[in-house]
N, C-alpha and C positions, 0 to 999 in steps of 0.2 A: 208597481211599475213593470211593464212588460219589456224584456230585453230581447234583442235580436242577435242571431248568430252572424258573425262577420265572415264573409266569403270573399276570397281573392280569386278573381278570374283573370287568367293570363291568355290573351288572344291577340296576336299580331294582325290577324285579318279583320279588317273593319266590318265586313259583312257578317262574319261569325260573331263578332262582339255584339252587334245589333241583335242577332238572333238569340244569343245567350241572354242579353239584357231583357228581351221580351219574354223569354221562357222563365227567367228567374224573378221577374216582376210578379209573377203569379204564385211564387212560393211565399208562404207565410213565415214570419219570423226571421227574415233574411235581409241583411244589408250587404250589398255587393260593391266591392272596389275592383276596378279594372286596371290591369297593368298592360302596357303596350308591348312589352317583350320580357324575356327572362331576366335581363339585368335590372329592369325596373322592379320586377317582382321580388328579386333577391334583396333589394334595398328595403322594400316594404316589410319583408319577412324579418329583417333585423330589429324592427321596432314594434311590430304589431303581432299579436298571437291570433291566428285565424282558426276558426272551427273547421274550415274546409277550403281546399285550394283546387281550382279547376284549371287545367293547363291544356291549351290547344297546341299541338306540336305539328307544325306544318312541314318542316324539312328534317332530314336525317341529322344534319349538323347544326341545329339551332340552339340558342341559349336556353330555350324552354326545357331542354333535357336537364340542364343544370339545376333547375328549380326542383324537379322531381327527385333527382339524385341527392341534392343537398338536404332536403327534408328527410329523406330516408336515412342518410348517413348521420344526421344529427340526432336521430331517435325521435324526432318530433312526429313521425308518422303514427306513433302510438296515440297521440292526442289530436293530430291534424290529418284528416283523410285527404288523399290526393286522387282526384279524378282526371284522367287524361282523355282528350279527344284527339284522335289521330287516324291515320290511314290503317286499313286492316292489316297490312304487312308489318306494321310497327307495334302491334299489340304485345307481342312476346317481349320486345325490348322494354316497353313501358312497364310490364309486370316485373321484369328483372330490375328495373330502376327503382321500384318500390311503390308503384301506383296501387291504390286500394281498389280502384275500378277503372276499366278501360271502355270508353265509348268510341265507336267508329264513325267516320264521316260517310255520308252526309249526316249532320246532327238532327236527331229527332227531339223536338222540344219536350214532348210528353215524357220520353225516357230520361232526359236530363233532369226534369223536375222530380221524377220518381227517385232517381239516384241521389239527388241532393237531399231530399226529405229523408231518405234512408240513413244518411250519414250525419244529419244534424243532431247535436247533443241535446238531451232533455234530462232534467231541466237545465236551462242555461243561466249561469250566474256571471254576468259580465257587466261592466259599467255602461253608462249611456254614451252614445257616440254622437259626435257633432260634425258638421261639414263646414269647411271653410274654403273659399276660393283663393288660390294662390296663382298668380300669373295666368288666369284664365282656365286653370285646371281645378276640378273638384277634388279636394283632399278630405279624408276623414281622419279624425284623431280621437283619442280617448282623453278624458279630462286630465289624466296624469301624464300624457305624452305631449311633449312640445313639438310643434311643427316649425321647422326653420327653413 
């Protein structure tokens, strides 16, 4: 059975979410979950271990910074790579916060795919993932994780 790496993509901007989805759809061995903001992402990170987290940071004081900082502070950055997509003037702050890789806007799909493939673990040993629709939203869970 082939398993897929679970990637969390945090993108408040709907257009960027669409561009990221199109780029990541072409990556092999990847299942992508999208979080609408940093608070939503932090809730997901409490229950699910992701191989990779991609965070779009739109504003200087957004909750998406908390995602990068919390992963770094918890030591999870050793097992979970964090890729940020931000403005060129925020790259230094992203690196200080603990980002493994920093991409700048405008997003280049080919570069995003290359960076994602670079950080994917091999071989991957994780259980099967299933999707369930809760209140019109697609949610993914592992067989051992209850979604309430």
